[in-house]
VEXTORMAR-911231 format. One record per residue (C-alpha): x, y, z; residue in one letter. Coordinates in steps of 0.5 Angstrom, whole numbers, plus 500, padded with zeros to 3 digits. Layout:
BEGIN
XYZa ...
This chain:
BEGIN
202703815x 201696816x 209694816x 210698822x 213694827x 216689823x 221685826x 228685823x 230679818x 235674822x 239672816x 240664817x 243659813x 238656809x 242653803x 240646805x 232647805x 228645800x 224651798x 218652793x 215659791x 208659788x 205665785x 199667782x 198670775x 193675776x 195683777x 202682773x 206688775x 204686783x 206679782x 213681778x 214685784x 213680789x 217675786x 223679785x 222680793x 222673794x 228672789x 232677793x 230674800x 232667797x 239670795x 240673802x 239667805x 243662801x 237658798x 235656792x 227655790x 223652785x 218657782x 211655780x 205659777x 198658778x 192661775x 190665781x 190666789x 185661790x 189655787x 195657792x 193652797x 192646793x 199646790x 202648797x 199642799x 202638794x 209641795x 209640802x 207632801x 213632797x 218634803x 219641801x 221645808x 218651806x 213654801x 212661799x 205663797x 204669793x 198672791x 194679790x 186679791x 183686790x 176688793x 171689788x 164690788x 162683790x 163678795x 168674791x 174678795x 172675801x 171668799x 178668795x 181671801x 178666806x 179660802x 187662801x 188664808x 184657811x 187653806x 195655807x 194655814x 191648814x 197646809x 202649815x 199645820x 197638817x 204638814x 208641819x 211645814x 213653813x 208657809x 210664807x 204668807x 205673801x 198674799x 196681799x 189683800x 188690798x 182695797x 185698791x 191697786x 195703789x 195699796x 197693792x 203696788x 205700795x 206693798x 209689792x 217691793x 217695787x 221702786x 217707790x 213701794x 213702802x 213695803x 216689800x 211683802x 215678797x 221679801x 217679808x 213672806x 220669804x 224671810x 218668814x 218662811x 225661811x 226663818x 221658820x 223652816x 230653819x 227653826x 223647825x 229643822x 232645828x 227643833x 226636829x 234635830x 234636837x 229630838x 
C-alpha cells in the first residue's frame, strides 16, 4: 500500500492563511471523495478555502499559478489521471507534476499535490477517501499544504 509510513498530521492553526483548492472535473466519484477529504482537513486545521474547478488535471498548474500570484499561502491541487492505452497518461502526469512544482518554487507557495496517477479506476477509488477506501489523498494533500504554508509563514516572520 502506498500510504505505508505516512507521517501523522500536526494539527496547527491555519485560520489566518489564504487557501485555495483547485479540483479537476474528470472522474466525478473520485473527485468528490478527494474534495470531501480536503474539506475535512480544512476544518481540522481551522482554515477556510476558495474552491475552484478546472476541466482536467492538465489545467491545474496554470490556475495554481494565478492563485499563487494573487498571494495565496497554500494551493491544494486535486486531480486524477488513469492510465489508458496511449501515451496521454505520461504527458498529463508529467505536465501536472512539473507545472505544480514550478509554481511552488517560483512563487514560494505551498502546493498540496493531490493528483492521483493510477493504473485502474479501482486504484483511484481506493485512494479517494470514500467509504471503504484505504487512503484519503484529499486529506493528505491538504494537510501537507497547510503545514507547509504554516512553516513558510513562520520562516518569513523570523527574518
